[in-house]
C-alpha positions as CSV (number, residue, x, y, z in Angstrom):
1,X,0.0,0.0,0.0
2,X,2.8,2.4,0.9
3,X,4.5,1.7,-2.5
4,X,1.3,2.5,-4.3
5,X,0.9,5.7,-2.3
6,X,4.5,6.7,-3.1
7,X,4.0,6.1,-6.8
8,X,0.9,8.2,-6.9
9,X,2.7,11.1,-5.2
10,X,5.6,10.8,-7.6
11,X,3.3,10.9,-10.6
12,X,1.5,13.9,-9.1
13,X,4.8,15.9,-8.8
14,X,6.0,14.8,-12.2
15,X,2.7,16.0,-13.7
16,X,3.1,19.4,-12.1
17,X,6.7,19.7,-13.3
18,X,5.8,18.7,-16.9
19,X,3.2,21.5,-17.3
20,X,4.3,23.2,-20.6
21,X,6.0,26.5,-19.8
22,X,4.2,28.3,-22.5
23,X,0.9,27.5,-20.8
24,X,2.0,29.1,-17.5
25,X,0.6,32.6,-17.1
26,X,2.7,35.3,-15.4
27,X,1.7,36.9,-12.1
28,X,-0.9,39.6,-12.3
29,X,1.3,42.7,-12.3
30,X,-1.9,44.9,-12.7
31,X,-2.7,44.0,-9.1
32,X,0.7,44.6,-7.6
33,X,-0.5,47.8,-5.9
34,X,-3.0,45.8,-3.9
35,X,-0.4,43.6,-2.2
36,X,1.6,44.3,1.0
37,X,3.9,42.5,3.4
38,X,6.4,42.0,0.6
39,X,9.0,41.1,3.2
40,X,7.4,37.7,3.1
41,X,9.1,37.2,-0.3
42,X,12.6,37.8,1.1
43,X,14.7,34.8,2.0
44,X,16.7,35.8,5.1
45,X,18.9,32.7,5.2
46,X,22.5,32.9,3.8
47,X,22.8,29.3,2.6
48,X,19.6,28.7,0.6
49,X,19.6,32.3,-0.9
50,X,23.0,31.6,-2.5
51,X,21.5,29.7,-5.4
52,X,18.4,31.8,-5.8
53,X,16.2,29.9,-3.2
54,X,15.9,27.2,-5.8
55,X,15.7,24.4,-3.2
56,X,11.9,23.8,-3.0
57,X,12.6,20.1,-3.5
58,X,16.0,19.7,-1.8
59,X,16.7,22.3,0.9
60,X,16.7,20.4,4.2
61,X,16.7,21.5,7.8
62,X,15.8,24.9,9.3
63,X,16.5,26.9,6.1
64,X,13.7,25.0,4.4
65,X,11.3,27.2,6.4
66,X,11.5,29.7,3.6
67,X,11.7,27.5,0.5
68,X,9.5,24.5,1.5
69,X,8.5,23.9,5.2
70,X,8.3,20.2,4.4
71,X,12.1,20.1,4.3
72,X,12.4,21.0,8.0
73,X,11.4,17.4,8.7
74,X,15.0,16.3,7.8
75,X,16.4,17.9,11.0
76,X,18.4,15.2,12.7
77,X,18.6,16.7,16.2
78,X,18.9,20.4,17.1
79,X,19.7,23.1,14.6
80,X,20.3,26.7,15.3
81,X,21.0,29.4,12.7
82,X,21.7,33.1,13.0
83,X,21.8,35.2,9.8
84,X,22.5,38.8,8.9
85,X,21.6,40.4,5.6
86,X,22.7,43.7,4.2
87,X,19.7,44.2,2.0
88,X,20.4,46.2,-1.2
89,X,23.7,47.5,0.1
90,X,23.6,51.3,0.2
91,X,19.9,51.5,1.1
92,X,20.5,51.3,4.9
93,X,18.2,48.3,5.2
94,X,19.3,45.3,7.4
95,X,17.7,42.0,8.1
96,X,18.4,39.8,11.2
97,X,17.1,36.2,11.3
98,X,17.3,33.6,14.1
99,X,15.9,30.1,14.0
100,X,15.8,26.9,16.1
101,X,14.7,23.5,14.8
102,X,14.3,20.5,17.1
103,X,13.5,16.9,16.4
104,X,10.9,15.5,18.8
105,X,11.9,12.0,19.4
106,X,12.2,9.2,16.9
107,X,8.8,9.5,15.3
108,X,7.5,12.8,16.8
109,X,8.3,15.1,13.9
110,X,10.2,18.4,14.0
111,X,9.3,21.7,15.7
112,X,10.8,24.9,14.2
113,X,10.6,28.5,15.5
114,X,12.2,31.5,13.7
115,X,12.1,35.2,13.9
116,X,13.0,37.6,11.0
117,X,13.4,41.3,11.8
118,X,13.8,44.0,9.1
119,X,15.1,47.5,10.1
120,X,15.3,50.6,7.9
121,X,17.3,53.0,10.0
122,X,16.2,56.4,11.2
123,X,13.9,58.3,8.8
124,X,13.4,62.1,9.2
125,X,9.8,63.2,10.1
126,X,8.2,65.7,7.6
127,X,4.6,66.8,7.1
128,X,2.8,68.7,4.3
129,X,2.9,71.8,6.6
130,X,6.5,71.3,7.6
131,X,8.4,69.7,4.7
132,X,11.7,70.5,6.3
133,X,13.1,67.6,8.4
134,X,13.1,69.4,11.7
135,X,10.7,67.3,13.8
136,X,13.0,64.4,14.7
137,X,13.1,60.8,13.3
138,X,11.3,57.5,13.4
139,X,12.4,54.0,12.8
140,X,10.1,51.6,10.9
141,X,10.4,47.9,11.5
142,X,9.0,44.7,10.1
143,X,8.9,41.4,12.0
144,X,7.8,37.9,11.1
145,X,7.5,35.2,13.8
146,X,7.3,31.6,12.4
147,X,6.2,28.4,14.2
148,X,6.3,25.2,12.1
149,X,5.7,21.5,12.5
150,X,6.9,18.9,10.0
151,X,7.0,15.1,9.9
152,X,8.3,12.2,7.8
153,X,5.3,10.3,6.7
154,X,7.3,7.6,5.0
155,X,10.9,7.1,3.7
156,X,9.9,9.2,0.7
157,X,7.3,11.7,1.8
158,X,8.0,14.7,4.1
159,X,5.5,17.4,4.8
160,X,5.0,20.4,7.1
161,X,2.9,23.4,7.9
162,X,3.9,26.8,9.4
163,X,2.0,29.7,10.9
164,X,3.5,33.2,10.6
165,X,2.7,36.3,12.7
166,X,3.4,39.4,10.7
167,X,3.9,42.9,12.2
168,X,4.7,46.1,10.4
169,X,5.3,49.2,12.6
170,X,6.1,52.9,12.2
171,X,6.0,55.5,15.0
172,X,2.2,55.9,15.0
173,X,0.6,53.1,13.0
174,X,0.8,49.3,13.1
175,X,-0.4,46.4,10.9
176,X,-0.7,42.8,12.2
177,X,-1.7,39.6,10.3
178,X,-1.4,35.9,10.2
179,X,-0.3,33.7,7.3
180,X,0.0,29.9,6.7
181,X,2.6,28.0,4.7
182,X,2.4,24.3,3.7
183,X,4.7,22.1,1.7
184,X,5.7,18.5,0.7
185,X,9.0,17.0,-0.4
186,X,9.2,13.7,-2.2
187,X,12.4,11.7,-2.3
188,X,13.1,8.8,-4.6
189,X,15.9,7.0,-6.4
190,X,18.3,4.2,-5.5
191,X,20.3,6.7,-3.4
192,X,17.6,9.3,-2.8
193,X,19.1,11.4,-5.5
194,X,15.8,12.4,-7.1
195,X,13.7,15.0,-5.3
196,X,10.4,16.9,-6.0
197,X,8.7,19.6,-3.9
198,X,5.7,21.8,-3.9
199,X,4.9,24.6,-1.4
200,X,2.1,27.1,-0.9
201,X,3.2,30.2,1.0
202,X,1.7,33.3,2.5
203,X,-2.0,32.4,2.6
204,X,-3.9,34.6,4.9
205,X,-6.5,37.3,5.5
206,X,-5.9,40.9,4.3
207,X,-4.0,43.2,6.6
208,X,-4.6,46.9,7.4
209,X,-2.9,49.7,9.4
210,X,-4.4,51.3,12.5
211,X,-3.2,53.8,15.1
212,X,-2.9,57.4,15.9
213,X,-1.2,58.2,12.6
214,X,-4.5,57.7,10.9
215,X,-6.4,60.3,13.0
216,X,-6.5,64.1,12.9
217,X,-8.2,67.0,14.6
218,X,-11.0,68.7,12.6
219,X,-14.3,70.6,12.6
220,X,-17.5,70.1,10.7
221,X,-17.7,72.8,8.0
222,X,-20.2,75.5,8.9
223,X,-20.6,74.3,12.5
224,X,-18.8,75.5,15.5
225,X,-15.4,77.1,15.6
226,X,-11.8,76.1,16.2
227,X,-12.6,75.5,19.8
228,X,-15.1,72.8,18.8
229,X,-12.5,70.5,17.2
230,X,-12.9,66.7,17.5
231,X,-10.7,63.7,16.6
232,X,-11.4,62.1,13.3
233,X,-10.1,58.5,12.8
234,X,-9.6,57.4,9.2
235,X,-9.8,53.8,8.0
236,X,-6.9,52.5,6.0
237,X,-7.4,50.4,3.0
238,X,-6.8,46.7,3.4
239,X,-4.0,45.0,1.5
240,X,-3.6,41.3,0.6
241,X,-0.7,39.0,1.4
242,X,1.7,38.0,-1.5
243,X,0.6,34.4,-1.8
244,X,3.0,32.2,-3.9
245,X,3.1,28.6,-5.2
246,X,6.5,27.0,-5.6
247,X,7.2,23.9,-7.6
248,X,10.7,22.4,-7.8
249,X,12.8,19.4,-8.8
250,X,16.4,18.4,-8.3
251,X,18.9,15.6,-9.1
252,X,22.0,14.7,-7.2
253,X,25.0,13.5,-9.2
254,X,27.0,11.4,-6.7
255,X,30.7,11.1,-7.5
256,X,32.3,8.6,-5.2
257,X,31.9,9.1,-1.5
258,X,33.4,12.6,-1.4
259,X,31.7,14.7,-4.1
260,X,28.1,15.7,-5.0
261,X,26.7,17.9,-7.7
262,X,23.1,18.9,-7.4
263,X,21.1,20.4,-10.3
264,X,17.9,22.1,-9.2
265,X,15.0,23.9,-10.9
266,X,12.1,25.9,-9.5
267,X,9.0,27.7,-10.7
268,X,7.4,30.3,-8.5
269,X,3.9,31.6,-9.3
270,X,3.3,35.0,-7.6
271,X,-0.2,36.3,-7.1
272,X,0.7,40.0,-7.6
273,X,4.1,40.1,-9.3
274,X,5.7,38.4,-12.2
275,X,6.3,34.7,-12.1
276,X,9.9,33.4,-11.7
277,X,12.0,30.5,-13.1
278,X,15.2,29.6,-11.2
279,X,18.0,27.2,-12.1
280,X,20.7,26.4,-9.5
281,X,23.8,24.3,-9.2
282,X,25.5,23.2,-6.0
283,X,28.8,21.3,-5.5
284,X,29.6,19.6,-2.2
285,X,32.8,18.2,-0.9
286,X,31.5,15.8,1.7
287,X,30.6,17.7,4.9
288,X,33.2,20.4,4.5
289,X,32.5,22.7,1.6
290,X,29.5,23.6,-0.5
291,X,29.7,26.0,-3.5
292,X,26.5,27.1,-5.1
293,X,25.2,29.5,-7.8
294,X,21.8,30.2,-9.3
295,X,20.0,32.4,-11.9
296,X,16.4,33.7,-11.5
297,X,14.5,34.8,-14.5
298,X,11.3,36.7,-14.8
299,X,9.6,38.6,-17.7
300,X,11.4,41.8,-18.6
301,X,14.5,40.8,-16.7
302,X,16.8,42.3,-19.4
303,X,15.0,45.6,-19.6
304,X,17.4,48.5,-18.6
305,X,14.4,50.3,-17.0
306,X,13.9,49.1,-13.4
307,X,10.3,50.1,-13.5
308,X,9.7,47.9,-16.5
309,X,11.8,45.1,-15.1
310,X,9.8,45.0,-12.0
311,X,12.7,44.1,-9.7
312,X,16.1,45.4,-8.7
313,X,17.5,41.9,-8.9
314,X,19.3,41.1,-12.1
315,X,19.2,37.3,-11.8
316,X,22.6,35.9,-10.7
317,X,23.3,34.7,-7.1
318,X,26.1,32.8,-5.6
319,X,27.3,31.6,-2.2
320,X,29.3,29.0,-0.2
321,X,29.3,27.1,3.1
322,X,32.3,26.0,5.1
323,X,31.6,23.4,7.8
324,X,33.5,21.7,10.5
325,X,31.9,18.5,11.8
326,X,32.0,17.6,15.4
327,X,30.4,14.1,15.1
328,X,29.9,12.8,11.6
329,X,27.6,10.0,12.7
330,X,25.2,12.3,14.5
331,X,25.6,15.1,11.9
332,X,26.7,17.7,14.5
333,X,29.0,20.5,13.6
334,X,29.3,24.2,12.8
335,X,29.1,26.0,9.5
336,X,29.5,29.5,8.1
337,X,27.4,30.6,5.2
338,X,27.7,33.5,2.7
339,X,25.5,34.5,-0.2
340,X,25.4,37.4,-2.8
341,X,22.5,38.4,-4.9
342,X,23.2,40.8,-7.8
343,X,21.1,44.0,-8.1
344,X,20.9,47.1,-10.3
345,X,20.8,49.7,-8.8
346,X,22.4,49.4,-5.4
347,X,25.5,47.2,-4.7
348,X,23.9,43.8,-4.3
349,X,22.5,41.9,-1.3
350,X,24.9,40.2,1.0
351,X,24.1,37.6,3.7
352,X,26.2,35.8,6.2
353,X,25.1,33.2,8.6
354,X,26.3,30.8,11.4
355,X,24.8,27.3,11.6
356,X,25.1,24.9,14.6
357,X,23.9,21.3,14.6
358,X,23.8,19.1,17.7
C-alpha cells in the first residue's frame, strides 16, 4: 500500500513539473499595488539564498522554512541558525534572522521556530505643513515570527505546515496579520538522488494599518469654531498578502563518497508580481564545503528600465558554506554561510550566517 501511495505522489509531482512552460501565465502585475507585506518574499537565510532559493525540492533543515517547510522534517537533532543580511547595500536596510529547529523523538516530527526582523534605520519626520526635516526621526520595523511543525510520513514523503505572525510598525501606526505555509517534499531513487517539492506560501486574510497616525483634529464645516474640534479617525485600505506557489525538482550526481553535484530547478507563481523561473547548481565536498550558484529569470529581466523590469535583482546569485563536523555519525557541527545576490541599482544583497547542529 505504501509503495502505491508513493508512486501516486511521484506521478502527481511529475505531472506538475511537466506543465508546458508556454501555458504558465505570469503573475498579475496589474494587481501589484493591492499587495503588501512584501518582506514575506525575502529569503533571510544565507545558505539557501546563495542559489536563488531554488531548493523547494531539496533544501533540508531549518532553512527549508522559507523554500518549503516540508524540508524541515529532515532535521536530525537540534539546529540553530543566525543570519545577517545587508539588503540592497547602500539602502540602509538590514535583516536579522534567528531560528531553532528541534527533532521531537524518533517519530515525533520536528518543531521549528524562527524570527525575522527588518530595520530601515532612522527616517526624518516631515509633514505637508512642515516639509523640512526638523521634527525628529522615526524607525520603521517589520517582524515575522514563524512556528512550524513537520514530519516524515514515509521514507519518501516529508511534509510540514507553518504559521506566521506578521507585524509592520512605524511610529504611529501598526499592521498585524497571520499567514500559513504548507509544503511537501518527495524523495526517490536508489540513493535518494531524485527529489520533488511543492509549497504554498503566505496564505492569509488581508491586513490593514491602524493607530494614531490615521487620525487628525478637525471641525464640521459651517458648524462650531476652532474650539469645537474633535478627533477624526480614518480607516486605512486593506491589502492582501503576497501568496505564492513554488514547484521544484532536483537531481544529485554522486561522484564517489566525497563529491556531490546537485542540479535544481524551480518555478514560482506569484499572485501579484511576475512569475519566476530559477535554475541552480551546488557542489559539495563531503561535509566540509559547498559551493552554489543560481539564476532567477522573470519577464522583462533584461530591460534596462527598473520600473519595466519590476525588480532590482538582475538574476545571478552565488554563495558558499564552510563546515567543521563535530560528530559525523550524528551530523553535528558548525558552519559559516555566505551569499550574494546581484542587483541594479544598489550594490547587491549580502548575507552571512552561522549554523550549529547538535
